[in-house]
N, C-alpha and C positions, 0 to 999 in steps of 0.2 A: 812803614818799616823799610829799611835800606838793606839790600843784599850785597855783600862784598865778597866776591869770589877770589880765593887765593889758590896758588899752585899746589900747595901741599897742606895736609892737616896741621903740620907743625906751624907753618906760616899763619894759618887761620887761628890757631890757638894763641900765638904770640900777639896777633892783632886784637883778638878778643880780650886778652888779658890787659892790654893797654887801654881798651875801652872801659873795662870794668874798673881799672885803677882810676881813670879820669872821672868816672861816675862817683866812685866812693869819695874821692877828694872834693868833688863839687857838692855832693849830698851824702854826708856820712851816715845818715839814717836810712839810706835806700835799702829796699828789700831786694836781696839777691836770690834769683832762682837758680839753684845749683843742681847740675846733673850728677848722678852717682854712677858707679861702675867704672868700666874701662874706657869710656869715651873721652873724658876731659883731663887726663893727667898732665899733659903738657901745659895746658892753660893754668892749672892749679900750681904747677911747679914754677911757672913764670910769675904768678901772683905772689908766691912765697918769696921769690927772688926780689921782686919790687918792694915787698913789705920790708925785707931785711935791708935793702940798699937805700930805700927812700923813707922808711918809717911809715908806710901806709897802714892805717888803723882801721880794722874791720869790726871793732867792738861795739860800735853804736848801731849797726844795722842788723836786723833779723834776716834769716834765710828761709827759703822754701826749697826743700830738696825733692827733686823729681826722680822717680824710680823707674821711668820708662816713658815711652811716647807711643801708646797704642794707636793714636789717631794718624800717625805718619806711616804709610805703607813702606815695605822694604823697597829699595831701589833695584830695578832690574838691570842686569848687566848684559843681557842678550834679549833680542826681540822675542815676544811670546810665540810659542809654537801654534801653528794653525790647527 
């Protein structure tokens, strides 16, 4: 797996959308794992923009919708208290 750090969530979403679009073009029947909730709206809006502008077709691939990530602990913003 490759980790690509971006400066903002918006930049990360735009980059992720381009990667998803490239995958769907190369493999139209790819299974997409999609997050739900408030996390990915910028990514999804960019995918809609790409679909409208370039005719990207998502109809051949199934999706798997994730409703949370209980295995990933919350990120600490401050050091733990002694």
